[in-house]
LOSE-577523 format. One record per atom (N, C-alpha, C): residue number from 1; residue in one letter; atom name; x, z, y. Coordinates in pm, 1 decimal, decimal comma, padded with zeros to 6 digits. Layout:
[atom NUM; "A"; "CA"; [X; Z; Y]]
...
***
This chain:
[atom 1; "M"; "N"; [00299,7; -03830,7; -01016,1]]
[atom 1; "M"; "CA"; [00382,1; -03846,4; -01068,7]]
[atom 1; "M"; "C"; [00477,9; -03827,2; -00927,4]]
[atom 2; "V"; "N"; [00596,9; -03837,2; -00926,3]]
[atom 2; "V"; "CA"; [00713,5; -03760,3; -00799,1]]
[atom 2; "V"; "C"; [00806,3; -03922,3; -00800,3]]
[atom 3; "R"; "N"; [00765,9; -03967,5; -00720,6]]
[atom 3; "R"; "CA"; [00853,4; -04087,2; -00585,2]]
[atom 3; "R"; "C"; [01006,2; -04068,7; -00514,7]]
[atom 4; "A"; "N"; [01059,9; -04125,6; -00553,5]]
[atom 4; "A"; "CA"; [01203,8; -04086,8; -00417,5]]
[atom 4; "A"; "C"; [01282,0; -04296,9; -00387,4]]
[atom 5; "F"; "N"; [01334,6; -04284,4; -00268,2]]
[atom 5; "F"; "CA"; [01367,4; -04420,2; -00267,9]]
[atom 5; "F"; "C"; [01581,5; -04375,2; -00277,0]]
[atom 6; "V"; "N"; [01637,6; -04445,2; -00348,0]]
[atom 6; "V"; "CA"; [01765,8; -04395,0; -00364,3]]
[atom 6; "V"; "C"; [01846,4; -04497,6; -00326,0]]
[atom 7; "L"; "N"; [01965,8; -04428,4; -00186,9]]
[atom 7; "L"; "CA"; [02044,3; -04518,0; -00134,9]]
[atom 7; "L"; "C"; [02162,1; -04554,1; -00188,0]]
[atom 8; "I"; "N"; [02207,6; -04668,4; -00273,9]]
[atom 8; "I"; "CA"; [02334,0; -04672,0; -00298,3]]
[atom 8; "I"; "C"; [02414,8; -04741,9; -00209,7]]
[atom 9; "T"; "N"; [02529,9; -04674,6; -00249,3]]
[atom 9; "T"; "CA"; [02660,3; -04745,7; -00196,0]]
[atom 9; "T"; "C"; [02704,7; -04767,4; -00324,6]]
[atom 10; "A"; "N"; [02730,6; -04904,0; -00276,3]]
[atom 10; "A"; "CA"; [02798,0; -05014,7; -00444,3]]
[atom 10; "A"; "C"; [02933,9; -05057,3; -00431,8]]
[atom 11; "T"; "N"; [03051,0; -05060,2; -00546,2]]
[atom 11; "T"; "CA"; [03213,6; -05066,2; -00476,0]]
[atom 11; "T"; "C"; [03157,4; -05215,0; -00418,1]]
[atom 12; "S"; "N"; [03298,0; -05280,1; -00388,9]]
[atom 12; "S"; "CA"; [03269,0; -05355,2; -00318,6]]
[atom 12; "S"; "C"; [03284,5; -05458,9; -00407,7]]
[atom 13; "G"; "N"; [03156,7; -05605,4; -00342,5]]
[atom 13; "G"; "CA"; [03116,8; -05716,6; -00427,3]]
[atom 13; "G"; "C"; [03039,8; -05701,2; -00608,9]]
[atom 14; "K"; "N"; [02979,8; -05546,3; -00545,8]]
[atom 14; "K"; "CA"; [02902,3; -05495,4; -00686,8]]
[atom 14; "K"; "C"; [02756,2; -05496,7; -00633,7]]
[atom 15; "A"; "N"; [02685,5; -05517,3; -00528,5]]
[atom 15; "A"; "CA"; [02570,5; -05508,5; -00494,4]]
[atom 15; "A"; "C"; [02442,8; -05537,5; -00522,2]]
[atom 16; "L"; "N"; [02495,7; -05682,5; -00540,7]]
[atom 16; "L"; "CA"; [02372,1; -05761,2; -00684,6]]
[atom 16; "L"; "C"; [02393,3; -05707,9; -00777,9]]
[atom 17; "E"; "N"; [02484,8; -05685,3; -00828,4]]
[atom 17; "E"; "CA"; [02469,9; -05694,6; -01008,5]]
[atom 17; "E"; "C"; [02388,1; -05548,2; -01032,5]]
[atom 18; "V"; "N"; [02392,0; -05418,4; -00905,0]]
[atom 18; "V"; "CA"; [02360,6; -05380,4; -00932,6]]
[atom 18; "V"; "C"; [02202,6; -05319,8; -00900,4]]
[atom 19; "V"; "N"; [02203,6; -05432,2; -00767,6]]
[atom 19; "V"; "CA"; [02017,2; -05519,9; -00771,9]]
[atom 19; "V"; "C"; [01996,5; -05519,1; -01003,2]]
[atom 20; "H"; "N"; [02039,1; -05627,5; -01030,3]]
[atom 20; "H"; "CA"; [01985,0; -05727,2; -01151,2]]
[atom 20; "H"; "C"; [01983,8; -05568,2; -01246,9]]
[atom 21; "R"; "N"; [02138,7; -05517,3; -01230,9]]
[atom 21; "R"; "CA"; [02070,6; -05394,4; -01333,5]]
[atom 21; "R"; "C"; [01997,1; -05286,0; -01322,0]]
[atom 22; "L"; "N"; [01914,6; -05235,1; -01215,0]]
[atom 22; "L"; "CA"; [01872,8; -05202,7; -01200,3]]
[atom 22; "L"; "C"; [01678,7; -05279,0; -01170,1]]
[atom 23; "S"; "N"; [01731,0; -05397,7; -01157,6]]
[atom 23; "S"; "CA"; [01544,6; -05415,2; -01168,1]]
[atom 23; "S"; "C"; [01480,6; -05423,8; -01326,6]]
[atom 24; "G"; "N"; [01375,8; -05406,6; -01286,3]]
[atom 24; "G"; "CA"; [01325,2; -05397,4; -01477,5]]
[atom 24; "G"; "C"; [01297,6; -05239,5; -01480,8]]
[atom 25; "A"; "N"; [01442,7; -05181,7; -01498,8]]
[atom 25; "A"; "CA"; [01446,2; -05042,3; -01570,6]]
[atom 25; "A"; "C"; [01385,1; -04960,1; -01586,7]]
[atom 26; "P"; "N"; [01301,8; -04902,1; -01623,1]]
[atom 26; "P"; "CA"; [01228,3; -04764,1; -01691,1]]
[atom 26; "P"; "C"; [01252,4; -04709,6; -01598,0]]
[atom 27; "G"; "N"; [01093,2; -04700,5; -01478,0]]
[atom 27; "G"; "CA"; [01173,0; -04568,6; -01329,1]]
[atom 27; "G"; "C"; [01212,1; -04689,5; -01247,1]]
[atom 28; "V"; "N"; [01202,3; -04747,6; -01230,4]]
[atom 28; "V"; "CA"; [01290,9; -04847,0; -01146,4]]
[atom 28; "V"; "C"; [01142,8; -04921,3; -01101,4]]
[atom 29; "L"; "N"; [01072,6; -04835,4; -00978,6]]
[atom 29; "L"; "CA"; [00980,4; -04955,7; -00945,3]]
[atom 29; "L"; "C"; [01014,6; -05081,7; -00818,7]]
[atom 30; "H"; "N"; [01162,3; -05106,0; -00786,1]]
[atom 30; "H"; "CA"; [01238,7; -05203,1; -00761,0]]
[atom 30; "H"; "C"; [01342,2; -05134,2; -00668,9]]
[atom 31; "A"; "N"; [01441,5; -05259,0; -00665,0]]
[atom 31; "A"; "CA"; [01568,6; -05236,5; -00583,6]]
[atom 31; "A"; "C"; [01572,7; -05359,9; -00540,4]]
[atom 32; "D"; "N"; [01691,1; -05328,3; -00390,1]]
[atom 32; "D"; "CA"; [01695,8; -05530,2; -00302,7]]
[atom 32; "D"; "C"; [01886,8; -05431,5; -00250,0]]
[atom 33; "A"; "N"; [01879,3; -05520,9; -00241,2]]
[atom 33; "A"; "CA"; [02013,0; -05553,4; -00167,5]]
[atom 33; "A"; "C"; [02002,7; -05538,2; -00023,3]]
[atom 34; "I"; "N"; [02088,5; -05413,7; 00058,7]]
[atom 34; "I"; "CA"; [02020,1; -05434,9; 00236,1]]
[atom 34; "I"; "C"; [02133,1; -05436,3; 00296,3]]
[atom 35; "T"; "N"; [02111,7; -05461,3; 00406,4]]
[atom 35; "T"; "CA"; [02229,5; -05413,0; 00523,3]]
[atom 35; "T"; "C"; [02224,1; -05325,7; 00518,5]]
[atom 36; "G"; "N"; [02368,3; -05308,9; 00680,9]]
[atom 36; "G"; "CA"; [02348,6; -05187,4; 00718,7]]
[atom 36; "G"; "C"; [02464,2; -05074,6; 00642,6]]
[atom 37; "E"; "N"; [02421,1; -04888,2; 00658,9]]
[atom 37; "E"; "CA"; [02570,1; -04828,4; 00546,5]]
[atom 37; "E"; "C"; [02550,7; -04821,9; 00479,5]]
[atom 38; "Y"; "N"; [02412,2; -04879,9; 00423,5]]
[atom 38; "Y"; "CA"; [02390,6; -04886,7; 00219,0]]
[atom 38; "Y"; "C"; [02388,7; -05014,4; 00190,6]]
[atom 39; "D"; "N"; [02409,1; -05056,5; 00053,6]]
[atom 39; "D"; "CA"; [02423,7; -05135,3; 00033,3]]
[atom 39; "D"; "C"; [02286,1; -05217,6; -00020,4]]
[atom 40; "V"; "N"; [02256,4; -05092,3; -00123,2]]
[atom 40; "V"; "CA"; [02135,4; -05154,8; -00249,3]]
[atom 40; "V"; "C"; [02031,4; -04993,6; -00233,1]]
[atom 41; "I"; "N"; [01929,6; -05022,6; -00168,8]]
[atom 41; "I"; "CA"; [01812,3; -04929,8; -00175,6]]
[atom 41; "I"; "C"; [01680,9; -04961,0; -00340,1]]
[atom 42; "A"; "N"; [01630,3; -04844,8; -00366,5]]
[atom 42; "A"; "CA"; [01560,2; -04897,5; -00516,1]]
[atom 42; "A"; "C"; [01461,3; -04743,8; -00526,2]]
[atom 43; "E"; "N"; [01373,2; -04767,3; -00473,4]]
[atom 43; "E"; "CA"; [01273,4; -04685,5; -00505,7]]
[atom 43; "E"; "C"; [01219,1; -04656,3; -00704,3]]
[atom 44; "V"; "N"; [01194,7; -04505,2; -00664,3]]
[atom 44; "V"; "CA"; [01170,2; -04457,4; -00853,9]]
[atom 44; "V"; "C"; [01080,1; -04429,7; -00829,0]]
[atom 45; "E"; "N"; [01056,1; -04356,0; -00993,6]]
[atom 45; "E"; "CA"; [00958,8; -04244,0; -01024,5]]
[atom 45; "E"; "C"; [00964,6; -04187,8; -01134,7]]
[atom 46; "A"; "N"; [00904,7; -04081,0; -01137,9]]
[atom 46; "A"; "CA"; [00896,3; -04037,2; -01262,3]]
[atom 46; "A"; "C"; [00805,3; -03855,3; -01277,1]]
[atom 47; "G"; "N"; [00802,2; -03840,1; -01352,2]]
[atom 47; "G"; "CA"; [00695,9; -03704,3; -01431,1]]
[atom 47; "G"; "C"; [00682,5; -03629,5; -01319,4]]
[atom 48; "D"; "N"; [00872,1; -03555,6; -01271,1]]
[atom 48; "D"; "CA"; [00851,2; -03483,9; -01174,3]]
[atom 48; "D"; "C"; [00969,5; -03420,3; -01102,4]]
[atom 49; "I"; "N"; [01031,5; -03337,2; -01056,8]]
[atom 49; "I"; "CA"; [01151,9; -03372,7; -00968,0]]
[atom 49; "I"; "C"; [01268,2; -03446,6; -01077,0]]
[atom 50; "A"; "N"; [01273,4; -03326,6; -01178,7]]
[atom 50; "A"; "CA"; [01392,0; -03297,1; -01220,2]]
[atom 50; "A"; "C"; [01412,8; -03443,6; -01320,9]]
[atom 51; "G"; "N"; [01303,0; -03545,2; -01362,0]]
[atom 51; "G"; "CA"; [01308,5; -03674,5; -01371,4]]
[atom 51; "G"; "C"; [01287,6; -03717,9; -01318,0]]
[atom 52; "I"; "N"; [01344,2; -03720,7; -01172,3]]
[atom 52; "I"; "CA"; [01409,8; -03804,7; -01108,2]]
[atom 52; "I"; "C"; [01569,1; -03805,3; -01061,5]]
[atom 53; "G"; "N"; [01569,9; -03617,2; -01142,9]]
[atom 53; "G"; "CA"; [01733,5; -03634,3; -01110,3]]
[atom 53; "G"; "C"; [01775,9; -03731,8; -01244,3]]
[atom 54; "R"; "N"; [01707,3; -03686,9; -01378,7]]
[atom 54; "R"; "CA"; [01820,5; -03747,0; -01434,4]]
[atom 54; "R"; "C"; [01782,3; -03911,5; -01434,8]]
[atom 55; "L"; "N"; [01703,8; -03976,2; -01395,6]]
[atom 55; "L"; "CA"; [01737,0; -04147,3; -01320,5]]
[atom 55; "L"; "C"; [01796,9; -04129,8; -01240,5]]
[atom 56; "V"; "N"; [01811,9; -04138,5; -01196,7]]
[atom 56; "V"; "CA"; [01961,5; -04136,1; -01063,4]]
[atom 56; "V"; "C"; [02095,4; -04123,7; -01173,0]]
[atom 57; "V"; "N"; [02094,7; -03971,7; -01275,1]]
[atom 57; "V"; "CA"; [02185,7; -03964,7; -01289,2]]
[atom 57; "V"; "C"; [02252,0; -04108,5; -01439,3]]
[atom 58; "E"; "N"; [02117,8; -04131,4; -01501,0]]
[atom 58; "E"; "CA"; [02140,3; -04200,3; -01657,2]]
[atom 58; "E"; "C"; [02159,9; -04342,5; -01602,9]]
[atom 59; "R"; "N"; [02062,9; -04358,2; -01465,1]]
[atom 59; "R"; "CA"; [02052,6; -04543,3; -01472,0]]
[atom 59; "R"; "C"; [02116,8; -04510,7; -01337,2]]
[atom 60; "V"; "N"; [02093,8; -04497,1; -01234,9]]
[atom 60; "V"; "CA"; [02126,7; -04542,0; -01132,9]]
[atom 60; "V"; "C"; [02296,6; -04524,6; -01128,2]]
[atom 61; "Q"; "N"; [02345,7; -04406,3; -01160,4]]
[atom 61; "Q"; "CA"; [02493,1; -04383,3; -01125,0]]
[atom 61; "Q"; "C"; [02559,0; -04407,4; -01203,8]]
[atom 62; "A"; "N"; [02556,5; -04543,8; -01224,1]]
[atom 62; "A"; "CA"; [02650,8; -04635,2; -01348,6]]
[atom 62; "A"; "C"; [02774,3; -04743,6; -01258,9]]
[atom 63; "T"; "N"; [02793,4; -04767,1; -01352,7]]
[atom 63; "T"; "CA"; [02942,8; -04881,4; -01310,3]]
[atom 63; "T"; "C"; [02900,6; -04985,8; -01154,2]]
[atom 64; "G"; "N"; [02917,1; -04970,1; -01061,2]]
[atom 64; "G"; "CA"; [02893,5; -05048,3; -00955,5]]
[atom 64; "G"; "C"; [02859,4; -04969,2; -00825,0]]
[atom 65; "V"; "N"; [02787,0; -04816,5; -00904,9]]
[atom 65; "V"; "CA"; [02807,5; -04764,4; -00806,5]]
[atom 65; "V"; "C"; [02920,7; -04561,9; -00746,8]]
[atom 66; "L"; "N"; [02908,0; -04672,5; -00614,5]]
[atom 66; "L"; "CA"; [03077,5; -04499,1; -00534,5]]
[atom 66; "L"; "C"; [02953,6; -04389,9; -00486,1]]
[atom 67; "K"; "N"; [02811,0; -04432,7; -00482,9]]
[atom 67; "K"; "CA"; [02777,7; -04270,1; -00401,1]]
[atom 67; "K"; "C"; [02623,2; -04311,0; -00417,0]]
[atom 68; "T"; "N"; [02498,5; -04198,7; -00413,4]]
[atom 68; "T"; "CA"; [02380,0; -04255,2; -00395,3]]
[atom 68; "T"; "C"; [02357,5; -04082,0; -00275,0]]
[atom 69; "I"; "N"; [02221,0; -04161,4; -00245,0]]
[atom 69; "I"; "CA"; [02207,1; -04103,5; -00214,5]]
[atom 69; "I"; "C"; [02042,2; -04033,2; -00224,1]]
[atom 70; "T"; "N"; [01939,7; -03898,5; -00235,5]]
[atom 70; "T"; "CA"; [01813,7; -03946,0; -00311,4]]
[atom 70; "T"; "C"; [01722,3; -03880,7; -00225,7]]
[atom 71; "C"; "N"; [01585,7; -03983,1; -00174,7]]
[atom 71; "C"; "CA"; [01510,8; -03911,3; -00064,2]]
[atom 71; "C"; "C"; [01380,2; -03925,2; -00166,7]]
[atom 72; "L"; "N"; [01316,1; -03809,4; -00177,6]]
[atom 72; "L"; "CA"; [01162,8; -03764,5; -00206,5]]
[atom 72; "L"; "C"; [01105,7; -03776,5; -00123,1]]
[atom 73; "V"; "N"; [01001,6; -03857,4; -00141,2]]
[atom 73; "V"; "CA"; [00861,2; -03891,5; -00122,3]]
[atom 73; "V"; "C"; [00722,7; -03792,8; -00087,1]]
[atom 74; "V"; "N"; [00738,6; -03732,1; -00056,7]]
[atom 74; "V"; "CA"; [00652,8; -03645,9; 00033,9]]
[atom 74; "V"; "C"; [00558,1; -03630,3; 00081,0]]
[atom 75; "Q"; "N"; [00458,1; -03732,0; 00099,9]]
[atom 75; "Q"; "CA"; [00362,5; -03818,0; 00122,1]]
[atom 75; "Q"; "C"; [00308,2; -03982,0; 00047,8]]
***
């Protein structure tokens, strides 16, 4: 399995909605609202790198999300 952390910039006032939407979604290990430059961080898992890409595009990049940065886990 391949894991990644996704740093998410939410639209104004939508960070908690994004966390609730992602929590428990298939492939999302957990999602948390955070402080700093990004609003939400999610740990995701898929069978391969292409699966991570599909998960981010299909599940993470939805209503309330302005921008994402995906960081693959290497070890």
